[in-house]
Steps between C-alpha positions, in 0.01 A plus 500: 500500500630844416568745781588867516726632776655840544760662719587866554863593553671834552803534278809589703747561217526487121494153348827365366508337158580166664192529723286586195628189323432289812141628512456428130642147535278424800194628312584281200518193723156563650209308351280807477544874463686750717410868486678794660297815566612845609364851442219385269737302277500124465750265339507126442827381653564243222561781249863596573525829304179635654597372845837678487340821375235480773744428785728784392211741561420369851637751749621416852233534770220423252260209530526206263221244480588145393206300363532129426227313315511124447510174685670502841527880489574539871835315489603682183412837648701422814799407282482828306446704816800330665707573190420871540585526871838666432338755270166549672316472830187283511198703603216254466426159351164491327222251536446202277234524232389183327392495137273210417387611156710467185386851398703814524484804724649846495739638761 
């Protein structure tokens, strides 16, 4: 069953290129979709050029929301949040939402 989980983090410092690549690689290995959201902009983390462009615009002390959609989303979100602990401070882990229909929805 598909789940949606989110986590809010406060960015402590600019993302390094290595960290951006780590985020991209982790998103590629997830059976589902990972979104990053900040200041009314959203990016799918599997798209490396857009991810790099997006993360370069994220300023320190701003909030970054990580959204993971797919099976076993909670573990995958924890992995991504742990990966960001050097760059960001975790503010809040979101609640689990279950999707039982094969239809789509809009974020």
